C-alpha positions in Angstrom: 28.9 12.7 -12.1 28.4 13.6 -15.8 27.0 10.1 -16.3 24.5 10.7 -13.5 23.5 14.0 -15.1 22.9 12.3 -18.4 20.8 9.7 -16.8 18.8 12.3 -14.9 18.2 14.0 -18.3 16.9 10.7 -19.7 14.4 10.6 -16.8 13.2 14.1 -17.7 12.8 13.1 -21.4 10.8 10.0 -20.5 8.5 11.9 -18.0 9.8 9.8 -15.1 11.6 12.4 -13.0 10.0 12.8 -9.6 10.1 15.7 -7.2 9.4 16.1 -3.5 6.8 18.7 -2.3 7.2 20.0 1.2 4.1 19.8 3.2 3.7 22.4 6.0 1.7 21.1 8.9 0.0 17.8 9.8 -1.5 15.3 7.4 -5.2 15.7 6.5 -7.7 16.1 3.7 -6.4 19.6 3.1 -2.6 20.3 3.0 -0.5 23.4 2.8 2.4 23.2 0.3 4.6 26.3 -0.4 2.1 28.5 1.3 -0.9 27.3 -0.8 -3.8 25.2 0.5 -4.7 22.0 -1.5 -7.4 19.4 -1.3 -5.3 16.3 -1.1 -6.1 12.8 -2.6 -2.5 11.6 -2.0 -2.3 10.2 1.4 -2.7 6.6 2.7 -4.2 8.0 5.9 -7.4 6.1 5.1 -9.2 6.6 8.4 -8.0 10.1 9.0 -6.1 9.2 12.2 -2.7 10.7 11.5 -3.5 13.9 13.2 -6.0 12.6 15.7 -5.8 14.3 19.2 -5.9 10.9 21.0 -2.8 9.7 19.1 -1.0 12.9 19.7 -1.8 12.7 23.4 -0.7 9.1 23.6 2.6 9.9 21.9 3.2 12.7 24.3 2.5 10.5 27.2 4.9 7.9 25.8 7.6 10.4 25.4 7.2 11.6 29.0 7.3 8.0 30.2 10.0 6.4 28.0 11.9 9.3 26.4 12.3 9.7 22.7 14.7 7.0 21.5 14.9 3.3 22.2 18.7 3.5 22.5 19.5 0.0 21.2 18.2 -2.9 19.3 15.3 -4.9 20.7 17.6 -7.8 21.5 20.0 -5.6 23.5 18.1 -3.0 25.7 15.8 -1.4 23.2 12.7 -3.5 23.8 10.5 -1.5 26.2 7.2 -2.1 27.9 5.5 0.0 25.3 6.8 -2.3 22.5 5.7 -5.4 24.4 2.2 -4.1 25.1 1.9 -3.1 21.4 2.8 -6.6 20.2 0.2 -8.2 22.5 -2.4 -5.7 21.3 -1.6 -6.3 17.6 -1.7 -10.1 18.0 -5.1 -9.8 19.7 -6.4 -7.3 17.1 -5.6 -9.6 14.1 -6.5 -12.7 16.0 -3.1 -14.4 15.7 -1.1 -16.1 18.5 1.8 -13.7 18.4 3.1 -10.5 16.6 6.4 -8.9 16.1 6.8 -5.1 15.6 9.2 -3.8 12.9 10.3 -0.2 12.1 8.7 -0.2 8.6 6.7 -2.5 6.3 9.7 -2.6 3.9 11.9 -3.8 6.7 9.3 -6.4 7.8 9.2 -8.1 4.4 12.9 -7.8 3.9 13.3 -9.6 7.3 10.6 -12.3 6.9 11.3 -13.8 3.5 15.1 -14.3 3.8 14.6 -15.7 7.3 12.2 -18.4 6.0 13.7 -19.4 2.6 17.1 -19.4 1.0 19.2 -21.2 -1.6 17.3 -24.2 -3.0 13.9 -23.0 -1.7 11.2 -21.3 -3.8 9.2 -18.1 -3.6 6.1 -17.5 -5.7 5.3 -13.8 -6.2 2.4 -12.1 -7.9 3.4 -10.0 -10.9 2.0 -6.8 -9.3 3.5 -7.2 -5.8 4.9 -4.2 -4.0 8.6 -3.5 -4.4 9.4 -4.6 -0.9 8.1 -8.1 -1.6 10.1 -8.2 -4.9 13.3 -7.0 -3.2 12.8 -9.4 -0.3 12.5 -12.4 -2.7 15.7 -11.4 -4.5 17.5 -10.9 -1.2 16.5 -14.4 0.0 18.5 -16.1 -2.9 15.7 -18.6 -3.2 14.4 -19.5 -6.7 11.8 -16.9 -7.6 8.7 -17.7 -9.7 6.6 -14.7 -10.8 3.0 -15.7 -11.7 0.6 -13.5 -13.8 -1.5 -11.1 -11.6 -4.0 -13.2 -9.7 -3.7 -16.2 -12.0 -4.0 -18.9 -9.4 -4.2 -21.7 -11.9 -0.7 -20.9 -13.0 0.4 -20.6 -9.4 -1.1 -24.0 -8.5 0.6 -25.7 -11.4 3.9 -24.2 -10.6 3.6 -25.2 -6.9 2.6 -28.7 -8.0 5.8 -29.1 -10.1 8.1 -27.5 -7.5 10.5 -29.9 -5.7 12.1 -27.3 -3.4 12.1 -28.3 0.3 10.5 -25.0 1.4 7.9 -23.0 -0.6 6.5 -19.6 0.1 3.8 -17.6 -1.7 3.9 -13.8 -1.3 1.1 -11.5 -2.3 -0.3 -8.1 -1.6 -3.7 -8.4 0.0 -4.9 -5.1 -1.5 -2.7 -4.1 -4.4 -1.3 -0.7 -3.8 -1.6 0.7 -7.3 -4.7 -1.1 -8.6 -6.8 -1.3 -5.5 -8.0 -4.9 -6.2 -8.2 -7.5 -3.4 -6.3 -10.8 -3.7 -8.6 -13.9 -3.6 -7.1 -15.0 -0.3 -9.4 -18.0 0.5 -8.3 -19.8 -2.7 -4.7 -18.8 -2.2 -4.7 -20.2 1.2 -6.4 -23.4 0.1 -3.7 -23.9 -2.6 -0.9 -23.2 -0.1 -2.3 -25.7 2.4 -2.7 -28.3 -0.3 0.8 -27.7 -1.7 2.5 -27.4 1.7 3.6 -23.8 1.2 3.5 -20.7 3.4 1.3 -17.8 2.4 2.7 -14.4 3.2 0.1 -11.6 2.8 1.1 -8.0 2.8 -1.9 -6.2 4.2 -0.5 -2.7 4.1 -3.7 -1.3 2.5 -6.3 -3.5 4.2 -5.5 -3.3 7.9 -7.9 -0.9 9.6 -10.1 -0.7 6.5 -11.3 -4.2 5.7 -12.7 -6.9 8.0 -14.8 -6.7 11.2 -13.6 -3.8 13.3 -11.0 -3.1 10.6 -9.0 -6.3 11.5 -7.7 -6.7 8.0 -8.1 -8.7 4.8 -7.5 -12.1 6.5 -10.3 -11.3 8.9 -12.5 -10.0 6.1 -12.3 -13.6 4.6 -12.3 -15.3 8.0 -9.0 -17.0 7.4 -7.0 -18.9 10.1 -4.1 -21.3 9.4 -0.6 -22.1 10.7 0.4 -21.6 7.0 -0.7 -18.0 7.1 1.9 -15.2 7.7 0.2 -11.8 8.2 2.1 -8.5 7.6 0.4 -5.3 8.4 1.7 -1.7 8.2 1.0 1.0 10.8 1.7 4.2 8.9 -1.4 4.1 6.7 -4.8 3.5 8.2 -3.3 3.3 11.7 -2.0 6.8 11.2 1.4 6.3 12.9 4.5 4.4 11.7 6.0 0.9 11.6 4.7 -2.6 10.8 4.2 -6.0 12.3 4.2 -9.6 11.4 1.7 -12.0 13.0 1.3 -15.7 13.0 2.1 -19.0 14.7 4.2 -18.5 17.9 7.1 -20.6 16.5 7.1 -18.5 13.4 7.5 -15.3 15.4 10.1 -16.7 17.6 12.1 -17.8 14.6 11.9 -14.2 13.2 13.1 -12.8 16.5 16.2 -15.1 16.1 16.8 -14.8 12.3 15.1 -11.7 10.8 18.1 -9.4 10.2 16.1 -6.2 9.8 14.7 -6.8 13.3 17.9 -8.0 14.9 20.3 -5.4 13.6 18.5 -2.1 13.9 17.7 0.2 16.8 14.2 -0.2 18.2 11.5 2.3 17.1 10.8 5.2 19.4 8.5 3.8 22.2 6.2 6.8 22.0 5.1 5.5 18.6 4.1 2.2 20.2 2.0 4.1 22.8 0.3 6.0 20.0 -0.4 2.8 18.1 -2.1 1.2 21.0 -4.4 4.2 21.1 -4.9 3.9 17.3 -6.0 0.3 17.6 -8.7 1.3 20.0 -10.1 3.9 17.6 -9.9 1.6 14.7 -11.8 -1.1 16.6 -14.6 1.2 18.0 -15.1 4.0 15.5 -17.0 2.1 12.8 -18.2 5.4 11.2 -14.8 5.9 9.6 -15.0 2.8 7.5 -18.7 3.5 6.7 -17.8 7.0 5.5 -14.9 5.6 3.4 -17.3 3.2 1.7 -19.7 6.0 1.0 -17.0 8.2 -0.5 -15.7 5.3 -2.8 -19.3 4.8 -4.1 -19.8 8.5 -4.7 -16.5 8.9 -6.5 -17.2 6.0 -8.8 -20.7 7.1 -9.5 -19.5 10.6 -10.3 -16.7 9.5 -12.7 -18.9 7.1 -14.5 -19.8 9.7 -17.1 -16.5 11.5 -17.2 -15.5 12.9 -20.6 -11.8 14.0 -20.4 -11.0 16.7 -22.9 -7.5 17.8 -21.8 -5.8 14.5 -22.5 -7.7 13.9 -25.7 -6.8 17.3 -27.0 -3.1 16.9 -26.2 -3.1 13.5 -27.9 -4.8 14.9 -31.0 -2.2 17.6 -31.3 0.7 15.3 -30.8 1.9 16.9 -27.6 2.2 13.5 -25.8 3.7 10.2 -26.9 1.5 7.2 -27.4 2.4 4.1 -25.5 0.8 0.8 -26.5 -1.7 -0.8 -24.1 -0.5 -3.6 -21.9 -2.2 -6.5 -20.2 -2.7 -4.3 -17.1 -4.8 -1.9 -19.2 -7.2 -4.7 -20.0 -7.9 -5.5 -16.4 -10.3 -2.7 -16.1 -13.9 -3.5 -16.7 -15.0 0.1 -16.6 -13.8 2.3 -19.4 -14.1 6.1 -19.4 -13.9 7.3 -23.0 -12.1 10.6 -23.7 -13.9 13.0 -26.1 -12.2 13.2 -29.5 -9.3 11.0 -28.6 -8.3 7.4 -29.3 -6.8 6.6 -25.9 -9.5 6.2 -23.2 -9.1 6.8 -19.5 -9.8 3.7 -17.5 -11.1 3.6 -13.9 -9.9 0.3 -12.6 -12.4 -1.9 -10.7 -11.7 -1.3 -7.1 -14.0 -1.2 -4.0 -11.2 0.0 -1.8 -9.9 3.5 -0.9 -7.4 3.2 -3.8 -9.1 4.4 -7.0 -6.7 4.3 -10.0 -7.6 6.3 -13.1 -5.4 5.0 -16.0 -4.1 7.6 -18.4 -1.5 5.4 -20.2 1.1 8.0 -21.4 3.6 9.3 -18.8 3.5 12.9 -20.0 -0.3 12.9 -20.2 -0.6 11.6 -16.7 1.7 14.3 -15.4 -0.1 17.0 -17.4 -3.5 16.0 -15.9 -2.0 15.9 -12.4 -0.6 19.4 -12.9 -3.9 20.8 -14.2 -5.6 19.5 -11.1 -2.8 21.0 -9.0 -3.4 24.4 -10.6 -7.0 24.0 -9.6 -6.0 23.4 -6.0 -6.4 19.6 -6.0 -3.5 17.3 -5.4 -3.7 13.9 -7.1 -0.3 12.2 -7.8 0.6 10.9 -11.2 2.1 7.4 -10.8 4.5 6.2 -13.6 6.8 3.3 -14.3 8.6 1.6 -12.6 6.0 1.8 -9.9 3.4 0.6 -12.4 3.8 -1.3 -15.8 4.8 0.7 -18.9 1.8 2.1 -20.7 -0.3 2.3 -17.5 0.6 5.7 -16.0 -2.2 6.8 -13.9 -3.7 9.2 -11.3 -3.9 7.3 -8.0 -6.8 8.7 -6.1 -6.6 7.9 -2.4 -9.7 8.5 -0.3 -9.8 9.0 3.4 -12.5 9.2 6.1 -11.1 12.7 6.6 -12.6 13.7 3.2 -16.1 15.1 3.0 -18.7 14.4 0.4 -18.1 18.0 -0.8 -14.4 17.2 -1.2 -15.1 14.2 -3.5 -17.7 16.2 -5.5 -15.2 18.9 -6.1 -12.7 16.4 -7.5 -15.3 14.9 -9.7 -16.4 18.3 -11.0 -12.8 19.3 -11.7 -12.1 16.1 -13.6 -15.2 16.8 -15.7 -14.0 20.3 -16.3 -10.6 19.1 -17.6 
């Protein structure tokens, strides 16, 4: 235990120790924590559906009809009418032949990749993929090839020289910490030409991008038997779980071989009934995506002239440690220069609900987050290993539940800092 205490102390020294805050009440643009009300830019509830009355009512009806627990795995007695109806609705929504519902997005990816590839096969993974894709590739025991972020020329060359019998390319569709969108049309073209599957993790695109919010694949109009689509249901959909959609044979194989599907109890059926209601709202309430687009534009316009004094002052007085810039810093075409300091903030180029403000230094990112918290605004500081070293940031998450006044308040407070 003394070793663990020493390692925890190292996390404190490096500015990497995390803490949980207890939220009292439902998710929304405004949250109560420890009795204080905060304007929140933390949540992935992009469409503001997590507390929607229609979803609550559907969950209550599901509990009345099916009870609370599924009682067993899907392949025993835990696959209920609600789950079946949800899978049909999901497949129709993302315009794929068939879909399979998982308990979480992490479990979906950990089930899919090892079910499709193993020893002697090859997985090609974007450098900035989410942890669940990274862990799934390791678990598969296939040969893992990591290509530089969005460098499809390197990917194409690596695929061309690969002699493995099965090849799979895995990528975030919208990258969770940078907010940029993968060039899926070219990725799919490469995979089809090189006889590889393309697995896209659309955790942050489903519900937000594409016609009627049908996701990033629909945004680009992609259809292919080589395409494997994973979407999560606890973000824009406002509930919980995830699904994989694609060719009917693919889904049947996952039913037979995805261990995270086979060997776990089915999700509560009331969640499935709530998700069917959520899909209806996503499909019909276009104003939610329109508001989100408006808020993204307003935030970026408002931060375009930001001059951040707090971080610059702390750097000038030696109260934070300098970390050299990395390649990820250079990705940002928009630079926000801090007054009097030599380490600028960078607002990464993103048209999505994820708006990352790069600070660089871990302690400086935490300090800025705490200053905002003191002002009643909650924006999380994201640090390694979630993001590359030297790219600690504030991850601003926008939601249709926010108002224009909410965004203006954040912009004004950042200017004041």
